[in-house]
C-alpha positions in Angstrom: 0.0 0.0 0.0 1.3 3.5 -0.9 1.1 5.8 2.1 1.8 9.4 2.7 2.0 9.9 6.5 1.1 13.4 7.7 1.1 12.8 11.5 2.6 15.0 14.1 5.3 12.4 14.8 6.9 12.9 11.4 10.6 13.9 11.7 11.5 17.3 10.2 14.1 15.9 7.9 12.7 12.5 7.3 12.7 11.0 3.8 10.9 7.8 2.9 10.5 5.7 -0.2 7.6 3.4 -0.6 7.7 0.8 -3.4 4.4 0.1 -5.1 5.7 -3.0 -6.7 8.8 -4.7 -7.9 10.1 -4.8 -11.5 10.9 -1.1 -11.9 12.1 0.2 -15.3 15.8 0.9 -15.8 15.3 4.6 -16.2 12.7 7.4 -15.9 12.0 10.4 -18.1 11.4 13.6 -16.1 8.2 15.6 -17.0 7.2 19.1 -15.9 3.7 18.1 -14.7 2.1 16.7 -11.5 1.0 13.1 -11.5 -2.7 12.3 -11.7 -3.5 10.5 -8.5 -6.7 9.2 -6.8 -7.7 10.6 -4.4 -6.4 14.0 -5.7 -4.1 15.3 -2.9 -2.0 17.5 -5.1 -1.7 21.0 -3.6 -4.2 20.4 -0.8 -4.0 22.0 2.7 -4.4 19.7 5.6 -4.5 20.0 9.4 -1.8 18.6 11.7 -2.6 15.1 12.8 -4.8 14.1 9.9 -4.9 10.4 9.1 -2.5 9.1 6.4 -3.3 10.2 2.9 -3.2 7.1 0.8 -3.4 7.3 -3.0 -2.9 5.4 -6.3 -2.2 6.5 -9.8 -5.5 7.4 -11.3 -4.8 5.2 -14.3 -3.7 2.2 -12.2 0.0 2.3 -13.1 2.6 1.1 -10.7 4.6 3.7 -8.9 7.0 4.7 -6.2 6.5 7.6 -3.9 9.0 9.6 -1.8 8.6 12.7 0.3 10.6 15.5 1.7 9.6 17.4 4.8 9.8 21.2 4.1 8.4 22.4 7.4 5.1 23.9 6.5 4.7 21.5 3.6 5.6 18.1 2.3 6.9 17.6 -1.2 5.9 14.3 -2.8 7.8 12.8 -5.7 6.2 10.1 -7.8 7.7 7.8 -10.5 5.2 5.7 -12.5 5.3 3.0 -15.1 3.3 0.2 -16.7 4.3 -3.4 -16.3 7.0 -4.2 -18.9 8.0 -0.6 -19.5 11.7 -0.1 -20.0 11.4 3.6 -19.2 9.0 5.2 -16.7 7.9 8.7 -15.9 9.3 10.9 -13.1 6.8 13.6 -12.3 7.3 17.1 -10.8 7.1 16.9 -7.0 3.8 18.2 -5.7 3.2 20.0 -2.4 0.8 19.1 0.4 0.6 22.1 2.7 0.3 21.9 6.5 -2.0 24.3 8.3 -1.4 25.4 11.9 -5.2 25.9 12.3 -6.7 23.2 14.5 -9.6 21.0 13.3 -12.3 19.3 15.4 -11.2 15.7 16.1 -14.4 14.0 14.9 -16.9 14.1 12.0 -20.4 12.6 12.4 -22.5 11.6 9.4 -25.2 9.3 8.3 -24.5 6.3 6.0 -27.3 5.3 3.6 -27.9 3.9 0.2 -28.6 6.5 -2.6 -32.2 7.8 -2.4 -33.5 6.0 -5.5 -32.7 2.6 -4.0 -34.5 0.7 -1.2 -32.6 0.7 2.1 -32.3 -1.7 5.0 -29.4 -0.5 7.2 -29.0 3.1 8.1 -26.8 4.5 10.8 -25.3 7.7 12.3 -21.6 7.2 12.6 -18.5 9.2 13.8 -15.1 9.1 12.4 -11.9 10.1 14.2 -9.9 12.4 11.8 -6.5 11.4 13.2 -7.1 7.7 12.4 -9.4 5.5 10.3 -11.5 4.6 13.4 -15.2 4.8 12.6 -17.8 3.9 15.1 -21.6 3.9 15.2 -23.4 6.4 17.3 -26.8 4.8 16.6 -28.1 2.6 13.9 -31.7 1.7 12.9 -31.2 -1.8 14.4 -32.2 0.0 17.6 -35.4 1.4 16.2 -36.8 -1.7 14.5 -35.2 -0.9 11.1 -37.0 2.4 10.7 -35.3 5.3 8.9 -32.9 7.5 10.9 -32.4 11.1 9.6 -31.9 14.7 10.3 -29.4 14.5 13.1 -27.8 17.6 14.6 -25.6 18.4 17.6 -25.6 21.5 19.8 -22.4 23.5 18.9 -20.6 20.3 18.0 -21.2 18.9 21.5 -21.6 15.1 21.2 -23.4 15.0 24.5 -26.4 16.8 23.0 -27.9 15.2 19.9 -31.3 15.2 18.2 -32.4 12.9 15.4 -35.6 11.7 13.8 -36.6 8.0 13.8 -39.4 7.1 11.5 -41.6 4.0 11.6 -43.9 2.5 14.3 -43.7 4.5 17.5 -41.3 6.8 15.9 -40.6 10.4 16.6 -37.8 12.8 17.4 -35.1 11.6 19.8 -33.6 14.1 22.2 -30.4 12.8 24.0 -28.6 14.8 26.6 -25.8 12.9 28.2 -27.2 9.9 30.0 -30.8 11.1 29.5 -32.9 10.5 26.4 -36.5 10.8 25.3 -38.6 10.4 22.2 -41.3 12.9 21.3 -43.7 12.7 18.5 -43.9 16.5 17.7 -47.0 15.9 15.6 -48.8 15.1 18.9 -47.6 18.3 20.7 -48.8 21.9 20.5 -49.5 22.9 16.9 -49.2 19.2 15.8 -46.5 19.6 13.3 -43.8 17.0 12.6 -40.2 18.2 12.7 -37.6 17.6 10.1 -34.4 19.6 9.5 -33.3 20.8 12.9 -31.0 23.6 14.2 -29.9 24.2 17.8 -29.9 27.7 19.2 -26.3 28.4 20.4 -27.6 28.7 24.0 -28.9 25.1 23.9 -32.4 25.9 25.1 -34.2 26.2 21.8 -34.4 24.1 18.6 -36.1 25.0 15.4 -37.3 22.5 12.9 -38.8 22.7 9.5 -42.1 20.9 9.2 -42.1 19.5 5.6 -44.7 17.7 3.5 -42.3 16.0 1.1 -42.8 14.1 -2.1 -40.6 12.4 -4.8 -40.8 12.2 -8.5 -38.8 9.6 -10.5 -37.6 10.7 -13.9 -38.1 8.7 -17.1 -35.4 10.5 -19.1 -32.4 12.7 -18.5 -29.5 12.2 -16.1 -31.4 13.1 -12.9 -33.1 10.0 -11.6 -35.1 11.6 -8.9 -36.6 14.9 -7.7 -37.6 15.6 -4.1 -39.8 18.6 -3.3 -42.1 20.0 -0.7 -45.8 20.8 -1.1 -45.9 22.5 2.2 -43.4 23.6 4.9 -43.3 25.8 7.9 -40.8 26.4 10.7 -41.6 25.4 14.3 -39.6 26.0 17.6 -39.2 23.7 20.6 -38.4 25.2 24.0 -36.6 22.5 25.9 -37.0 24.2 29.2 -40.8 24.4 29.0 -41.4 21.4 26.6 -43.5 23.7 24.4 -43.8 23.8 20.6 -44.8 26.9 18.7 -45.1 27.7 15.0 -42.6 30.4 13.9 -44.1 30.8 10.4 -47.7 29.7 9.7 -47.9 30.9 6.1 -49.7 28.6 3.7 -48.7 30.7 0.7 -44.9 30.5 1.5 -42.7 27.5 2.0 -40.0 27.9 4.7 -37.3 25.4 5.4 -33.6 24.8 6.3 -33.2 27.1 9.3 -29.8 28.0 10.8 -28.8 30.3 13.7 -26.1 33.0 13.7 -23.2 32.4 16.1 -24.7 34.8 18.7 -28.2 33.3 18.4 -29.7 36.7 17.7 -30.7 35.9 14.0 -32.4 33.0 12.4 -31.6 32.4 8.7 -33.8 30.2 6.6 -34.9 29.5 3.0 -38.3 30.5 1.6 -40.2 30.3 -1.7 -43.7 31.2 -2.8 -46.0 28.2 -2.9 -47.2 27.0 -6.3 -50.4 25.3 -7.1 -49.0 22.1 -8.7 -45.4 21.6 -7.4 -44.9 18.3 -9.2 -45.3 20.1 -12.5 -44.1 23.6 -11.6 -41.1 22.7 -9.4 -38.7 23.9 -12.1 -39.8 27.4 -11.4 -39.5 27.2 -7.6 -36.5 29.2 -6.3 -35.8 29.6 -2.6 -34.4 32.9 -1.3 -32.3 33.3 1.8 -34.3 35.1 4.6 -33.6 36.2 8.2 -35.5 37.3 11.3 -34.3 38.6 14.6 -34.6 36.7 17.9 -34.4 37.9 21.5 -35.4 36.6 24.9 -37.1 33.5 23.3 -39.2 35.5 20.8 -38.9 36.4 17.2 -39.1 40.1 16.7 -39.7 42.3 13.7 -40.5 41.2 10.2 -38.6 38.7 8.1 -36.1 40.3 5.6 -34.6 39.1 2.4 -30.8 38.5 2.6 -30.1 37.0 -0.8 -32.1 36.2 -3.8 -31.5 35.6 -7.5 -33.8 34.6 -10.3 -31.4 31.8 -11.4 -30.5 30.4 -8.0 -32.4 28.4 -5.4 -30.8 28.5 -1.9 -30.5 25.5 0.4 -28.6 24.6 3.6 -27.4 28.0 4.9 -24.6 27.5 7.5 -23.1 30.5 9.4 -19.7 31.0 11.0 -19.0 34.6 12.0 -19.4 37.0 9.1 -19.7 34.2 6.5 -22.6 32.1 5.4 -22.1 29.1 3.1 -25.0 27.8 1.2 -25.9 25.3 -1.6 -27.0 26.9 -4.9 -29.0 25.0 -7.4 -31.1 25.9 -10.5 -34.4 25.3 -8.7 -36.1 23.3 -5.9 -35.2 22.4 -2.3 -33.3 19.1 -2.6 -30.0 19.8 -4.4 -28.4 16.5 -3.8 -29.7 15.1 -7.1 -28.9 18.4 -9.0 -25.7 18.0 -10.9 -25.5 21.8 -11.1 -25.6 22.3 -7.3 -22.6 24.2 -6.1 -21.4 25.8 -2.8 -21.7 29.6 -2.6 -20.2 32.0 0.0 -22.0 35.0 1.3 -20.3 37.8 3.2 -22.9 38.9 5.7 -21.2 42.3 6.3 -21.0 43.3 2.7 -23.8 41.3 1.2 -21.5 40.0 -1.5 -22.1 36.4 -2.7 -20.2 34.3 -5.1 -19.5 30.7 -6.1 -16.9 29.0 -4.0 -15.3 27.7 -7.2 -12.4 25.8 -5.6 -14.9 23.7 -3.7 -17.1 22.8 -6.6 -17.1 20.2 -9.4 -19.3 19.2 -12.4 -21.3 17.0 -10.0 -23.5 17.9 -7.0 -22.1 19.6 -3.9 -24.6 19.6 -1.1 -24.7 19.6 2.7 -21.8 21.3 4.5 -20.6 22.1 8.1 -18.1 24.6 9.6 -15.5 23.5 12.1 -15.9 25.1 15.6 -13.1 27.6 14.9 -14.4 28.4 11.4 -11.2 27.5 9.7 -12.4 24.2 8.0 -15.5 23.1 6.2 -16.7 19.5 5.5 -19.2 18.9 2.7 -20.7 16.2 0.6 -19.8 15.8 -3.1 -20.7 13.4 -5.9 -17.7 14.4 -8.0 -16.2 10.9 -8.0 -19.0 9.0 -9.9 -22.1 11.2 -9.9 -24.1 8.8 -7.7 -22.6 8.4 -4.3 -22.0 11.3 -1.9 -18.5 11.3 -0.3 -16.9 13.7 2.2 -14.4 16.4 1.4 -12.7 18.8 3.7 -11.2 22.2 2.8 -9.4 24.9 4.7 -10.7 28.5 5.1 -8.5 31.5 5.8 -11.2 33.5 7.6 -11.2 36.2 4.8 -13.3 34.6 2.1 -10.9 32.1 0.6 -10.9 28.3 0.7 -8.1 25.9 0.0 -8.4 23.0 -2.4 -10.6 20.3 -0.8 -9.3 16.8 -0.1 -11.3 13.6 0.3 -11.7 12.2 3.8 -8.7 9.8 4.0 -9.5 6.1 4.1 -7.7 2.9 4.9 -7.5 2.0 1.2 -8.0 4.1 -1.9 -11.0 2.0 -3.1 -12.7 1.9 0.4 -15.5 4.4 -0.5 -15.9 3.0 -4.0 -16.6 -0.5 -2.8 -18.6 0.6 0.3 -21.6 1.5 -1.8 -23.0 4.0 0.8 -23.5 7.7 0.6 -22.3 10.0 3.4 -25.1 12.4 4.5 -25.3 15.4 6.8 -21.6 15.7 8.0 -21.1 17.6 11.2 -17.9 18.3 13.1 -17.7 17.1 16.7 -15.5 18.6 19.4 -15.0 15.2 21.1 -16.1 11.6 20.8 -19.8 10.9 21.0 -21.1 8.3 23.4 -22.7 5.2 22.0 -26.5 5.8 21.8 -27.5 2.4 20.6 -28.7 0.9 23.9 -30.2 4.2 25.0 -32.2 4.4 21.8 -33.2 0.7 21.9 -34.8 1.3 25.3 -36.9 4.1 23.9 -38.4 1.7 21.2 -39.1 -1.2 23.5 
C-alpha cells in the first residue's frame, strides 16, 4: 500500500521511499507536470494530525513515492510505469501544505444507500480524523429498522444530539448525556412534525422545518429523482418548557432549512412562494435566503430578504462569524440530485455572494458544516462518480478564501468506491460521541 504519512510524529528531515511493486524500469523520463492520482491530494492544505493520505495512480499504473519534509509543507515525488515498460515517468514533485489551524477531532455523518434505492441498514456514525477509526453512534437496528435522519448536535457537542426516527412508535429523539426521550412532535402543541433541525447556540431552543415531502422519479435525462415540498413551515421547541410553537404559519410561503447566527440573535432560513402544482411547476421554484431577529425567546420584527437571484435556489445555509455558506441549485429544495448544485459563500457584512469555485465540481455539492473555529469546512460531493456522496474537507482563511478540498482519508484508496454507501449530513464534533445504541433501543421497546 502506498502511504503518505502526515502525522505529528513525522521527523522534520525524514525521507521515505515506498515501493508500489517490484520490477521497476531501468530509467525514468522527467516531465514538468504533476501526477494524476486518486484521491487527488495535489496541492491540498491539511491540518496537523490528519490520518494518512493514501493514494494510487488514477490510471492504475505502478509507482514509487517519496517525500521531503519542508516544514510547512511536504513535497511528494512520484515515479510511475506500466508493467513491462523499459522507461517510466518521473513527475514534478507536488506539495501538500500543512495548516497550523486546528480541526475538530471527529466528524459525524449518516451512511445510507442512494435515495433512489430501497434501504435496509441506516446509521449515524462518527469518524476520528486522526485515524481510520469509525464507530456507530446509533443505527436503525435499535429502532426496528426504521429510517434515521436529520441528526444535529448543539455547537458540535456530542453529549447533545437530536435525530428523527421514522416508523412505528417513531418520533424525534432528544439525547442529553445519560438522558434520552422520544417525542412525536405531531402530537404536541400545533401538531407539526419536525424535520431539518437547528440548535440555538444557547442550547435551550431548537427550530425544525415541518415539511410535506414528495418524490418524482424521472423517465429520461441524467437526474433519476426529484424531491420537493408541497408545504413547509418552521416550528420551535423550547426544551425548558417542553412547548412547541409555529414560527411561520404561512400557507402561501414555504419555509425550510433554518440556521442560527453564532450569537443566536438571528435565524436564517430559506423561503419560496407556494405554487399550485409543485410536481409540474417545481422547475420554477426558487428559494431565497431570509432572516428574522430573535431575542429573549421571541422572534421580533418582520422577516427580511438577505439574498435572492432569479437563477438560483438557496438551500442549507450555515453560518460562521461573518460568512454564510449555502448550496445553490437551479431550482427546488433538494439539491443532492442536482448536478449543477454548487457551494456559494455570502459575506454577511457586505452582502457580496459568489460561487466558492475551488470547492465545486461538475457534479453535485450539497450539505456542509463549519468547524468550531471556522477554519475548516466539510461537505458532501458526488464528484467521483455522480451517484454516491462522499466527504471532502477544505481549509478556510477567515477572509473569504478556501483551500483545495481533499477527500476524507480512508484505509484503502478504493474503500469508499466499494462501500456503496452515501455520506449524509456531515457535522464536526468537538469530542467523541457516546454510543447511543442501547439508549435508543430502550426508547423503542
